[in-house]
VOBA-1610 file (N, C-alpha, C; in pm, whole numbers, padded with zeros to 5 digits, always signed):
BEGIN
Unk+14696-10793-00951Unk+14661-10676-01032Unk+14677-10550-00947Unk+14752-10450-01000Unk+14780-10331-00921Unk+14660-10238-00919Unk+14630-10184-00803Unk+14520-10089-00786Unk+14575-09949-00792Unk+14602-09897-00914Unk+14659-09765-00927Unk+14697-09738-01071Unk+14760-09625-01093Unk+14802-09586-01227Unk+14954-09584-01233Unk+15012-09630-01346Unk+15158-09637-01356Unk+15219-09499-01373Unk+15334-09479-01309Unk+15412-09358-01327Unk+15525-09384-01424Unk+15596-09280-01463Unk+15705-09296-01558Unk+15821-09377-01504Unk+15837-09383-01372Unk+15950-09455-01312Unk+15914-09599-01279Unk+15798-09644-01324Unk+15760-09784-01298Unk+15683-09804-01171Unk+15664-09697-01090Unk+15586-09710-00966Unk+15440-09681-00995Unk+15358-09707-00897Unk+15214-09686-00912Unk+15166-09586-00808Unk+15071-09504-00850Unk+15006-09409-00759Unk+14868-09462-00724Unk+14841-09470-00595Unk+14712-09524-00550Unk+14599-09437-00602Unk+14492-09502-00644Unk+14375-09431-00695Unk+14268-09421-00586Unk+14191-09313-00591Unk+14081-09294-00495Unk+13969-09389-00528Unk+13919-09467-00431Unk+13808-09559-00457Unk+13690-09485-00518Unk+13621-09551-00610Unk+13504-09490-00672Unk+13396-09464-00568Unk+13326-09350-00585Unk+13216-09317-00495Unk+13260-09235-00375Unk+13392-09211-00361Unk+13438-09128-00251Unk+13525-09016-00305Unk+13532-08908-00232Unk+13617-08796-00268Unk+13707-08764-00151Unk+13828-08721-00177Unk+13917-08686-00066Unk+13863-08567+00010Unk+13885-08568+00139Unk+13838-08456+00222Unk+13917-08331+00190Unk+13848-08220+00182Unk+13913-08093+00156Unk+13952-08026+00287Unk+14057-07948+00280Unk+14100-07873+00398Unk+14023-07742+00400Unk+13923-07730+00487Unk+13844-07606+00489Unk+13919-07493+00558Unk+13881-07370+00523Unk+13939-07254+00589Unk+13878-07238+00728Unk+13956-07179+00817Unk+13905-07152+00952Unk+13786-07057+00942Unk+13690-07076+01033Unk+13567-06998+01029Unk+13569-06893+01139Unk+13532-06770+01105Unk+13523-06662+01203Unk+13377-06640+01241Unk+13353-06623+01371Unk+13218-06605+01422Unk+13212-06473+01498Unk+13114-06392+01465Unk+13096-06264+01534Unk+13039-06286+01674Unk+13077-06199+01766Unk+13015-06196+01898Unk+12882-06121+01885Unk+12774-06170+01946Unk+12644-06099+01936Unk+12656-05955+01984Unk+12600-05863+01907Unk+12608-05721+01943Unk+12490-05684+02031Unk+12492-05736+02153Unk+12392-05704+02255Unk+12459-05719+02390Unk+12380-05707+02496Unk+12440-05714+02630Unk+12500-05851+02658Unk+12444-05956+02595Unk+12500-06090+02612Unk+12637-06099+02547Unk+12651-06040+02429Unk+12781-06038+02363Unk+12883-05959+02440Unk+12840-05846+02498Unk+12932-05765+02579Unk+12979-05844+02701Unk+12887-05917+02765Unk+12924-05998+02881Unk+13018-06110+02841Unk+12993-06172+02727Unk+13080-06278+02679Unk+13221-06226+02651Unk+13228-06111+02583Unk+13357-06048+02556Unk+13432-06017+02686Unk+13361-05960+02782Unk+13424-05921+02909Unk+13472-06043+02986Unk+13391-06147+02993Unk+13431-06267+03067Unk+13560-06326+03010Unk+13570-06330+02878Unk+13687-06390+02814Unk+13809-06300+02826Unk+13798-06175+02784Unk+13915-06087+02777Unk+13958-06037+02914Unk+13863-06002+02998Unk+13902-05948+03129Unk+13962-06055+03219Unk+13905-06175+03217Unk+13966-06282+03295Unk+14103-06320+03238Unk+14115-06313+03108Unk+14244-06339+03043Unk+14349-06241+03094Unk+14314-06112+03099Unk+14411-06011+03142Unk+14433-06012+03293Unk+14326-06036+03371Unk+14338-06034+03516Unk+14428-06147+03565Unk+14410-06265+03508Unk+14486-06381+03554Unk+14610-06408+03469Unk+14633-06325+03369Unk+14756-06337+03291Unk+14820-06199+03280Unk+14865-06143+03390Unk+14917-06006+03390Unk+15040-05987+03303Unk+15107-06099+03268Unk+15225-06087+03183Unk+15188-06055+03038Unk+15061-06073+03006Unk+15015-06049+02869Unk+14898-05951+02875Unk+14877-05879+02766Unk+14771-05780+02764Unk+14696-05791+02632Unk+14568-05827+02640Unk+14492-05853+02518Unk+14434-05726+02457Unk+14396-05629+02539Unk+14333-05510+02482Unk+14380-05380+02546Unk+14504-05378+02591Unk+14571-05256+02634Unk+14504-05187+02753Unk+14449-05263+02845Unk+14394-05208+02968Unk+14473-05263+03086Unk+14488-05182+03190Unk+14554-05234+03309Unk+14456-05320+03389Unk+14508-05390+03487Unk+14425-05486+03561Unk+14307-05420+03631Unk+14327-05300+03687Unk+14217-05232+03756Unk+14103-05200+03658Unk+14140-05158+03537Unk+14038-05127+03437Unk+13965-05254+03395Unk+14037-05366+03386Unk+13973-05493+03353Unk+13872-05533+03459Unk+13910-05516+03586Unk+13819-05549+03696Unk+13696-05460+03692Unk+13717-05331+03669Unk+13604-05238+03664Unk+13510-05274+03548Unk+13568-05309+03434Unk+13485-05340+03317Unk+13403-05467+03339Unk+13465-05572+03390Unk+13391-05697+03408Unk+13282-05681+03513Unk+13307-05601+03618Unk+13206-05577+03721Unk+13090-05496+03663Unk+13121-05389+03590Unk+13017-05302+03535Unk+12929-05377+03434Unk+12991-05448+03342Unk+12914-05517+03238Unk+12825-05624+03299Unk+12875-05694+03398Unk+12794-05799+03459Unk+12682-05742+03546Unk+12703-05620+03601Unk+12593-05553+03672Unk+12482-05517+03573Unk+12521-05466+03456Unk+12422-05434+03353Unk+12352-05561+03305Unk+12428-05670+03290Unk+12367-05798+03250Unk+12266-05845+03354Unk+12301-05833+03482Unk+12210-05871+03589Unk+12085-05782+03586Unk+12105-05653+03561Unk+11991-05562+03550Unk+11899-05603+03436Unk+11959-05646+03326Unk+11880-05695+03212Unk+11794-05814+03253Unk+11854-05908+03326Unk+11778-06025+03372Unk+11667-05985+03467Unk+11696-05893+03558Unk+11594-05849+03654Unk+11479-05778+03583Unk+11513-05694+03485Unk+11409-05622+03412Unk+11323-05718+03330Unk+11387-05812+03259Unk+11310-05906+03177Unk+11225-05999+03264Unk+11285-06050+03372Unk+11208-06136+03462Unk+11097-06058+03530Unk+11128-05934+03571Unk+11027-05850+03635Unk+10912-05818+03542Unk+10945-05787+03416Unk+10840-05758+03319Unk+10753-05880+03296Unk+10814-05998+03290Unk+10736-06120+03277Unk+10639-06136+03394Unk+10690-06114+03515Unk+10608-06128+03635Unk+10496-06026+03639Unk+10529-05898+03613Unk+10430-05791+03624Unk+10326-05799+03511Unk+10371-05829+03391Unk+10275-05840+03280Unk+10178-05954+03307Unk+10229-06065+03358Unk+10141-06178+03386Unk+10040-06142+03496Unk+10087-06075+03601Unk+09998-06043+03713Unk+09903-05928+03686Unk+09951-05821+03621Unk+09871-05701+03604Unk+09799-05692+03470Unk+09840-05769+03371Unk+09781-05759+03238Unk+09717-05890+03193Unk+09794-06000+03201Unk+09746-06126+03147Unk+09630-06181+03229Unk+09649-06192+03361Unk+09543-06250+03444Unk+09412-06171+03439Unk+09415-06036+03445Unk+09289-05963+03428Unk+09224-05988+03291Unk+09306-06001+03186Unk+09250-06029+03053Unk+09186-06167+03051Unk+09251-06264+03114Unk+09195-06399+03122Unk+09062-06396+03197Unk+09058-06321+03308Unk+08935-06309+03387Unk+08821-06250+03303Unk+08851-06144+03229Unk+08749-06078+03148Unk+08692-06171+03041Unk+08781-06241+02973Unk+08740-06332+02865Unk+08658-06448+02922Unk+08706-06508+03030Unk+08634-06621+03089Unk+08497-06578+03144Unk+08491-06457+03203Unk+08366-06410+03263Unk+08259-06387+03157Unk+08294-06326+03045Unk+08192-06300+02942Unk+08149-06429+02874Unk+08242-06523+02856Unk+08205-06650+02795Unk+08116-06731+02891Unk+08145-06722+03020Unk+08062-06788+03121Unk+07921-06728+03121Unk+07912-06595+03113Unk+07781-06527+03112Unk+07704-06564+02985Unk+07773-06576+02874Unk+07710-06615+02747Unk+07646-06752+02760Unk+07716-06847+02817Unk+07661-06982+02835Unk+07544-06981+02933Unk+07555-06903+03038Unk+07450-06900+03139Unk+07322-06835+03087Unk+07336-06732+03001Unk+07219-06656+02956Unk+07158-06709+02827Unk+07238-06767+02740Unk+07190-06800+02605Unk+07155-06948+02590Unk+07211-07033+02674Unk+07184-07176+02664Unk+07093-07219+02778Unk+07006-07319+02750Unk+06920-07369+02857Unk+06996-07472+02939Unk+06929-07532+03035Unk+06994-07627+03126Unk+07044-07752+03055Unk+06987-07782+02939Unk+07030-07899+02863Unk+07141-07865+02763Unk+07186-07741+02765Unk+07293-07699+02675Unk+07248-07666+02535Unk+07118-07638+02516Unk+07066-07605+02384Unk+07068-07453+02364Unk+07111-07413+02244Unk+07119-07271+02210Unk+06978-07213+02191Unk+06955-07091+02246Unk+06824-07026+02237Unk+06838-06898+02154Unk+06780-06900+02035Unk+06792-06787+01945Unk+06728-06662+02002Unk+06614-06678+02068Unk+06545-06562+02125Unk+06628-06494+02233Unk+06694-06576+02313Unk+06778-06520+02419Unk+06895-06442+02360Unk+06950-06493+02251Unk+07061-06422+02185Unk+07012-06291+02123Unk+06893-06295+02060Unk+06840-06175+01996Unk+06815-06064+02098Unk+06773-06102+02218Unk+06742-06001+02320Unk+06859-05973+02415Unk+06969-06039+02392Unk+07085-06020+02482Unk+07139-05879+02466Unk+07189-05825+02574Unk+07239-05689+02576Unk+07348-05669+02470Unk+07342-05556+02398Unk+07439-05528+02292Unk+07581-05515+02347Unk+07591-05464+02468Unk+07724-05454+02529Unk+07785-05591+02551Unk+07702-05686+02595Unk+07751-05823+02614Unk+07792-05886+02481Unk+07711-05860+02376Unk+07747-05914+02244Unk+07881-05857+02197Unk+07899-05728+02221Unk+08024-05664+02179Unk+08144-05726+02252Unk+08127-05750+02382Unk+08236-05810+02459Unk+08266-05952+02411Unk+08160-06031+02392Unk+08180-06170+02350Unk+08243-06178+02212Unk+08190-06103+02118Unk+08239-06112+01981Unk+08369-06036+01960Unk+08410-05959+02062Unk+08541-05895+02055Unk+08654-05986+02096Unk+08620-06100+02158Unk+08724-06196+02197Unk+08796-06245+02073Unk+08923-06219+02065Unk+08999-06256+01945Unk+08999-06406+01922Unk+08991-06483+02030Unk+08994-06629+02020Unk+08873-06682+01944Unk+08764-06598+01935Unk+08645-06642+01863Unk+08672-06661+01715Unk+08774-06592+01662Unk+08815-06612+01523Unk+08937-06703+01523Unk+08914-06832+01506Unk+09018-06934+01525Unk+09138-06911+01435Unk+09115-06890+01305Unk+09227-06886+01212Unk+09303-06754+01220Unk+09232-06645+01253Unk+09302-06519+01276Unk+09396-06532+01396Unk+09344-06589+01505Unk+09426-06611+01623Unk+09541-06708+01592Unk+09511-06811+01515Unk+09614-06909+01477Unk+09729-06839+01404Unk+09697-06751+01309Unk+09800-06682+01233Unk+09885-06591+01322Unk+09819-06516+01411Unk+09893-06425+01499Unk+09983-06503+01595Unk+09931-06612+01651Unk+10012-06694+01742Unk+10131-06756+01669Unk+10110-06799+01545Unk+10223-06854+01467Unk+10331-06748+01448Unk+10289-06626+01416Unk+10386-06518+01397Unk+10461-06488+01528Unk+10388-06491+01640Unk+10455-06467+01768Unk+10554-06578+01799Unk+10516-06702+01774Unk+10606-06815+01799Unk+10729-06809+01709Unk+10709-06767+01584Unk+10824-06753+01494Unk+10915-06640+01542Unk+10854-06535+01598Unk+10935-06425+01653Unk+11024-06475+01766Unk+10966-06554+01856Unk+11046-06608+01966Unk+11141-06717+01918Unk+11106-06782+01808Unk+11194-06884+01751Unk+11325-06822+01705Unk+11319-06696+01663Unk+11442-06624+01627Unk+11538-06621+01745Unk+11485-06587+01865Unk+11569-06581+01985Unk+11618-06720+02024Unk+11530-06819+02013Unk+11567-06955+02051Unk+11677-07008+01960Unk+11664-06984+01830Unk+11764-07036+01735Unk+11896-06959+01746Unk+11889-06829+01777Unk+12012-06754+01801Unk+12089-06814+01918Unk+12016-06845+02025Unk+12080-06905+02142Unk+12134-07043+02110Unk+12058-07120+02034Unk+12102-07255+01995Unk+12231-07248+01912Unk+12235-07157+01814Unk+12354-07144+01730Unk+12473-07091+01809Unk+12446-06997+01902Unk+12554-06946+01986Unk+12614-07058+02070Unk+12528-07143+02125Unk+12577-07255+02206Unk+12662-07351+02121Unk+12617-07379+01998Unk+12694-07467+01910Unk+12828-07406+01873Unk+12828-07274+01848Unk+12954-07208+01812Unk+13052-07210+01929Unk+13002-07186+02050Unk+13090-07189+02167Unk+13148-07329+02186Unk+13064-07432+02166Unk+13111-07570+02181Unk+13213-07606+02074Unk+13206-07539+01958Unk+13299-07569+01849Unk+13438-07510+01871Unk+13450-07414+01962Unk+13580-07354+01991Unk+13667-07458+02065Unk+13792-07466+02029Unk+13881-07564+02090Unk+13897-07538+02240Unk+13920-07646+02314Unk+13945-07636+02458Unk+14092-07613+02485Unk+14118-07552+02599Unk+14256-07536+02646Unk+14256-07541+02798Unk+14371-07549+02856Unk+14383-07558+03002Unk+14434-07429+03065Unk+14495-07342+02985Unk+14552-07219+03038Unk+14485-07098+02975Unk+14458-06996+03057Unk+14391-06876+03008Unk+14472-06807+02898Unk+14606-06810+02910Unk+14686-06738+02811Unk+14681-06801+02672Unk+14622-06920+02661Unk+14611-06985+02530Unk+14483-06944+02457Unk+14396-06867+02522Unk+14265-06838+02463Unk+14272-06734+02351Unk+14362-06636+02364Unk+14364-06523+02272Unk+14481-06536+02175Unk+14450-06509+02050Unk+14554-06506+01947Unk+14564-06364+01894Unk+14680-06303+01913Unk+14699-06166+01867Unk+14732-06164+01718Unk+14674-06066+01650Unk+14696-06051+01508Unk+14780-05926+01484Unk+14885-05935+01399Unk+14970-05818+01376Unk+14899-05703+01308Unk+14802-05734+01221Unk+14736-05630+01143Unk+14587-05617+01174Unk+14546-05661+01291Unk+14405-05653+01323Unk+14379-05685+01469Unk+14252-05685+01508Unk+14217-05713+01649Unk+14247-05858+01684Unk+14270-05887+01812Unk+14295-06026+01853Unk+14172-06112+01831Unk+14192-06243+01824Unk+14083-06337+01804Unk+14081-06439+01916Unk+13960-06487+01945Unk+13942-06589+02048Unk+13955-06725+01979Unk+14059-06799+02011Unk+14084-06926+01941Unk+14058-07048+02029Unk+14060-07030+02161Unk+14036-07141+02252Unk+13965-07090+02377Unk+13905-07182+02452Unk+13838-07148+02577Unk+13869-07255+02681Unk+13893-07210+02804Unk+13911-07307+02912Unk+13775-07361+02955Unk+13773-07471+03026Unk+13647-07529+03073Unk+13574-07434+03167Unk+13649-07362+03249Unk+13585-07267+03342Unk+13513-07156+03266Unk+13578-07101+03164Unk+13516-06996+03084Unk+13396-07052+03008Unk+13411-07174+02956Unk+13300-07241+02887Unk+13177-07248+02977Unk+13197-07296+03101Unk+13086-07311+03195Unk+13031-07175+03239Unk+13119-07077+03253Unk+13073-06942+03291Unk+12980-06885+03184Unk+13019-06899+03057Unk+12935-06850+02947Unk+12803-06927+02944Unk+12810-07058+02964Unk+12689-07141+02960Unk+12592-07104+03071Unk+12643-07087+03194Unk+12555-07062+03309Unk+12511-06917+03319Unk+12598-06824+03278Unk+12566-06683+03294Unk+12488-06627+03175Unk+12508-06687+03057Unk+12448-06631+02935Unk+12348-06727+02869Unk+12393-06848+02837Unk+12310-06939+02758Unk+12184-06981+02832Unk+12200-07031+02954Unk+12085-07082+03030Unk+11982-06971+03059Unk+12022-06853+03109Unk+11921-06748+03130Unk+11851-06706+03001Unk+11925-06703+02888Unk+11861-06666+02761Unk+11754-06767+02724Unk+11781-06897+02744Unk+11681-07000+02717Unk+11558-06979+02805Unk+11580-06957+02933Unk+11469-06942+03027Unk+11382-06822+02991Unk+11445-06708+02962Unk+11370-06587+02928Unk+11294-06605+02797Unk+11358-06666+02698Unk+11291-06687+02568Unk+11169-06777+02583Unk+11183-06886+02657Unk+11069-06977+02676Unk+10961-06912+02761Unk+11003-06832+02861Unk+10906-06761+02943Unk+10826-06660+02861Unk+10894-06588+02773Unk+10825-06493+02687Unk+10733-06564+02588Unk+10776-06678+02538Unk+10692-06756+02446Unk+10561-06795+02514Unk+10572-06849+02636Unk+10453-06891+02711Unk+10364-06772+02745Unk+10425-06667+02800Unk+10349-06550+02842Unk+10278-06486+02723Unk+10350-06473+02612Unk+10291-06412+02494Unk+10173-06489+02441Unk+10184-06621+02438Unk+10073-06704+02388Unk+09949-06688+02476Unk+09966-06692+02608Unk+09851-06679+02698Unk+09789-06541+02686Unk+09873-06437+02681Unk+09823-06300+02671Unk+09745-06279+02540Unk+09800-06328+02430Unk+09733-06309+02302Unk+09601-06385+02296Unk+09599-06506+02349Unk+09475-06583+02350Unk+09368-06514+02435Unk+09412-06445+02542Unk+09317-06379+02632Unk+09278-06238+02587Unk+09326-06197+02469Unk+09294-06063+02421Unk+09144-06051+02393Unk+09083-05944+02442Unk+08938-05927+02427Unk+08901-05826+02320Unk+08994-05800+02228Unk+08967-05708+02119Unk+09059-05741+02002Unk+09003-05741+01881Unk+09084-05773+01764Unk+09193-05670+01740Unk+09163-05544+01763Unk+09264-05439+01744Unk+09374-05452+01848Unk+09336-05487+01972Unk+09437-05504+02077Unk+09526-05625+02052Unk+09476-05722+01974Unk+09555-05841+01947Unk+09686-05805+01878Unk+09678-05718+01777Unk+09798-05675+01707Unk+09885-05588+01796Unk+09822-05497+01871Unk+09898-05409+01960Unk+09970-05488+02068Unk+09906-05591+02123Unk+09970-05673+02225Unk+10091-05749+02170Unk+10077-05798+02047Unk+10188-05870+01985Unk+10308-05777+01966Unk+10280-05652+01927Unk+10389-05554+01910Unk+10448-05517+02046Unk+10362-05502+02147Unk+10409-05463+02281Unk+10505-05566+02340Unk+10481-05693+02310Unk+10568-05798+02363Unk+10710-05785+02310Unk+10727-05725+02192Unk+10861-05705+02136Unk+10946-05617+02228Unk+10879-05530+02304Unk+10953-05441+02396Unk+11034-05522+02496Unk+10974-05626+02551Unk+11044-05709+02649Unk+11157-05787+02583Unk+11132-05834+02460Unk+11235-05910+02389Unk+11359-05825+02365Unk+11339-05694+02340Unk+11450-05608+02300Unk+11515-05532+02415Unk+11486-05570+02538Unk+11549-05501+02652Unk+11700-05516+02648Unk+11750-05634+02610Unk+11895-05656+02605Unk+11961-05564+02503Unk+11900-05546+02386Unk+11955-05454+02286Unk+11947-05310+02333Unk+11838-05277+02401Unk+11820-05140+02451Unk+11931-05104+02550Unk+11956-05191+02646Unk+12060-05163+02746Unk+12198-05156+02681Unk+12223-05243+02584Unk+12353-05242+02517Unk+12377-05110+02445Unk+12277-05064+02369Unk+12294-04943+02291Unk+12289-04817+02378Unk+12214-04822+02488Unk+12197-04703+02571Unk+12304-04688+02678Unk+12356-04798+02727Unk+12441-04794+02846Unk+12589-04822+02817Unk+12616-04916+02726Unk+12755-04958+02707Unk+12844-04846+02654Unk+12965-04829+02709Unk+13060-04730+02654Unk+13097-04765+02510Unk+13135-04663+02434Unk+13165-04685+02293Unk+13284-04779+02276Unk+13376-04778+02372Unk+13493-04868+02362Unk+13450-05014+02368Unk+13351-05045+02451Unk+13301-05182+02459Unk+13226-05218+02331Unk+13144-05125+02282Unk+13069-05150+02159Unk+13163-05180+02044Unk+13270-05103+02033Unk+13368-05125+01926Unk+13436-05260+01939Unk+13472-05296+02061Unk+13539-05425+02083Unk+13447-05541+02047Unk+13322-05533+02091Unk+13227-05640+02061Unk+13208-05653+01910Unk+13210-05540+01840Unk+13190-05542+01695Unk+13308-05605+01621Unk+13431-05579+01669Unk+13549-05623+01594Unk+13605-05758+01639Unk+13582-05797+01765Unk+13638-05923+01814Unk+13559-06041+01758Unk+13628-06147+01721Unk+13563-06265+01664Unk+13622-06392+01724Unk+13539-06496+01722Unk+13588-06631+01752Unk+13651-06688+01625Unk+13759-06760+01640Unk+13822-06828+01527Unk+13812-06978+01551Unk+13732-07044+01469Unk+13710-07188+01484Unk+13787-07262+01377Unk+13876-07348+01420Unk+13955-07428+01327Unk+13873-07551+01289Unk+13837-07559+01165Unk+13753-07669+01119Unk+13836-07787+01074Unk+13789-07904+01106Unk+13855-08026+01063Unk+13813-08059+00921Unk+13895-08136+00847Unk+13860-08169+00708Unk+13726-08243+00701Unk+13652-08213+00594Unk+13522-08277+00573Unk+13518-08340+00434Unk+13457-08457+00427Unk+13436-08520+00297Unk+13311-08460+00233Unk+13291-08490+00105Unk+13173-08439+00036Unk+13046-08490+00102Unk+13047-08615+00147Unk+12929-08673+00212Unk+12899-08601+00343Unk+13003-08569+00420Unk+12982-08499+00546Unk+12923-08360+00522Unk+12971-08293+00417Unk+12916-08161+00385Unk+12769-08172+00343Unk+12739-08274+00262Unk+12600-08294+00220Unk+12511-08325+00339Unk+12560-08409+00430Unk+12481-08445+00548Unk+12453-08322+00634Unk+12552-08232+00641Unk+12534-08110+00722Unk+12427-08020+00661Unk+12430-08007+00530Unk+12331-07924+00462Unk+12191-07984+00477Unk+12181-08115+00455Unk+12052-08183+00467Unk+12000-08174+00610Unk+12089-08191+00708Unk+12049-08179+00848Unk+11994-08042+00881Unk+12053-07938+00821Unk+12003-07803+00843Unk+11863-07784+00788Unk+11839-07841+00669Unk+11705-07832+00611Unk+11603-07908+00695Unk+11641-08025+00746Unk+11546-08102+00828Unk+11511-08026+00956Unk+11610-07961+01018Unk+11582-07883+01138Unk+11486-07768+01107Unk+11510-07703+00993Unk+11422-07592+00955Unk+11280-07642+00929Unk+11269-07759+00867Unk+11136-07817+00842Unk+11065-07847+00974Unk+11141-07905+01069Unk+11082-07936+01200Unk+11033-07809+01267Unk+11116-07704+01265Unk+11077-07578+01329Unk+10956-07516+01259Unk+10956-07518+01126Unk+10849-07454+01049Unk+10714-07519+01075Unk+10706-07650+01053Unk+10579-07719+01071Unk+10550-07748+01219Unk+10657-07770+01297Unk+10637-07796+01439Unk+10573-07679+01510Unk+10607-07556+01468Unk+10545-07437+01528Unk+10395-07435+01501Unk+10356-07467+01379Unk+10213-07469+01345Unk+10139-07576+01425Unk+10200-07693+01437Unk+10138-07800+01515Unk+10125-07759+01660Unk+10230-07696+01715Unk+10227-07651+01854Unk+10114-07551+01878Unk+10100-07453+01787Unk+09996-07352+01802Unk+09857-07416+01794Unk+09839-07507+01699Unk+09709-07573+01685Unk+09673-07651+01811Unk+09770-07726+01863Unk+09744-07804+01984Unk+09718-07714+02104Unk+09790-07600+02110Unk+09768-07505+02220Unk+09628-07447+02214Unk+09579-07419+02095Unk+09447-07358+02080Unk+09334-07459+02097Unk+09364-07586+02093Unk+09260-07689+02109Unk+09277-07761+02242Unk+09360-07862+02243Unk+09378-07941+02366Unk+09448-07861+02475Unk+09533-07767+02436Unk+09608-07691+02535Unk+09523-07602+02622Unk+09401-07572+02578Unk+09314-07486+02658Unk+09265-07555+02785Unk+09281-07685+02792Unk+09241-07758+02913Unk+09355-07776+03012Unk+09473-07722+02978Unk+09588-07731+03068Unk+09584-07614+03168Unk+09592-07641+03297Unk+09591-07531+03395Unk+09702-07430+03367Unk+09674-07304+03392Unk+09764-07190+03374Unk+09780-07156+03226Unk+09812-07254+03143Unk+09832-07226+02999Unk+09700-07201+02929Unk+09593-07269+02973Unk+09464-07256+02907Unk+09390-07131+02950Unk+09318-07068+02856Unk+09239-06949+02884Unk+09091-06982+02884Unk+09045-07060+02786Unk+08905-07098+02776Unk+08893-07250+02774Unk+08899-07313+02892Unk+08889-07460+02898Unk+08758-07509+02836Unk+08769-07614+02757Unk+08653-07677+02693Unk+08577-07578+02604Unk+08648-07487+02544Unk+08584-07391+02454Unk+08522-07466+02337Unk+08394-07442+02309Unk+08320-07520+02210Unk+08306-07448+02076Unk+08371-07331+02061Unk+08360-07254+01937Unk+08213-07229+01901Unk+08135-07196+02004Unk+07992-07178+01985Unk+07947-07034+02004Unk+08041-06941+02001Unk+08003-06800+02011Unk+07930-06759+01884Unk+07807-06712+01898Unk+07723-06678+01783Unk+07757-06537+01736Unk+07871-06525+01666Unk+07920-06392+01631Unk+07921-06359+01482Unk+07914-06457+01390Unk+07921-06420+01248Unk+07819-06316+01206Unk+07691-06334+01246Unk+07588-06237+01206Unk+07611-06102+01273Unk+07652-06104+01399Unk+07680-05978+01470Unk+07798-05907+01404Unk+07905-05982+01373Unk+08024-05923+01311Unk+07990-05865+01175Unk+07903-05936+01102Unk+07862-05887+00970Unk+07784-05756+00983Unk+07699-05750+01084Unk+07616-05630+01103Unk+07701-05509+01140Unk+07796-05526+01231Unk+07875-05410+01275Unk+07986-05376+01175Unk+08010-05465+01079Unk+08114-05439+00979Unk+08059-05385+00848Unk+07926-05382+00836Unk+07864-05336+00713Unk+07884-05186+00697Unk+07926-05145+00578Unk+07949-05003+00552Unk+07817-04926+00555Unk+07818-04812+00620Unk+07700-04727+00626Unk+07681-04656+00492Unk+07790-04618+00430Unk+07784-04545+00305Unk+07864-04619+00200Unk+07800-04658+00089Unk+07868-04727-00019Unk+07896-04635-00137Unk+07883-04506-00116Unk+07910-04410-00222Unk+07782-04371-00293Unk+07775-04244-00328Unk+07657-04196-00399Unk+07543-04167-00302Unk+07456-04076-00337Unk+07342-04045-00253Unk+07382-03964-00131Unk+07281-03933-00051Unk+07306-03858+00073Unk+07330-03957+00185Unk+07457-03997+00207Unk+07490-04097+00309Unk+07484-04038+00449Unk+07516-03910+00460Unk+07526-03848+00593Unk+07435-03725+00594Unk+07305-03749+00614Unk+07208-03637+00607Unk+07217-03544+00726Unk+07170-03423+00707Unk+07162-03325+00817Unk+07027-03337+00884Unk+07021-03289+01005Unk+06893-03283+01076Unk+06849-03415+01136Unk+06938-03517+01138Unk+06906-03643+01203Unk+06813-03730+01122Unk+06788-03700+00995Unk+06698-03780+00911Unk+06779-03879+00827
//
């Protein structure tokens, strides 16, 4: 029995097995270079090395001396970015985070020493007579409000997750670019547009990985850790929000240097140059698996962040360096104090603000 359909000439055309679809020929995918100092360094490493070591060809109409000057300048700025970000991490931890940790631990230690007896029993009379300044310090600790702190830490982790996922996607895109053995094979010139990066040599691959990808991972994870410790050690609810915003300054140093320092010619090149990735044919099942895989990764990141924050705020407090309040018992007697200082003095009507001190 023939497995196919008859043609007019008596031959048969093979039929596609049920349950499968023929793979479609996808269009090539274009990927933008990141518009920051990392993207500028990536552009320079690829194009300048291409021109320096392939003098017979010219990718962007610069002579060899200009290519050398550009690659040196951009990488000096990139190094400055790393020094500034690493330095800020070091200085913030030493001059801001550690003093905040000391303040929070000291007031919580004083609270336990003054308000609890030797058997660890809470003494209401001691709390009632405790100095108002001490109460203000203790109840100002943002960590005393577990769910408020949990929400802020989740938002900070999601903020850093943006940087982590950008780096992850950049690494995947670079790996998706075809390999080649000769520098002159990397660039494809377009008659009606800017050239495109179609291939990368192993040396350029490793240069991008070691000079850009790895440092970005290290800085992102360092900022994630530093931010979590600093926010947990915040001794004021208002400062909690301000500290979270202040940390964005360190995250955006790379964008700041790119916009403030890079010549307009480099900015334009980074904006217009793209990677061209030639995609292999995919079946319907492969496309579905890719979409489903993306959703699963997003689910892991979404819920995994919440689990990470919860564990950090509970068991993580007993980890040296990462923990701020080891063995914190959530026993700060602050609800009544918070209610008292939050009560409105004037609810409208009447003489709320009398003259003469009466």
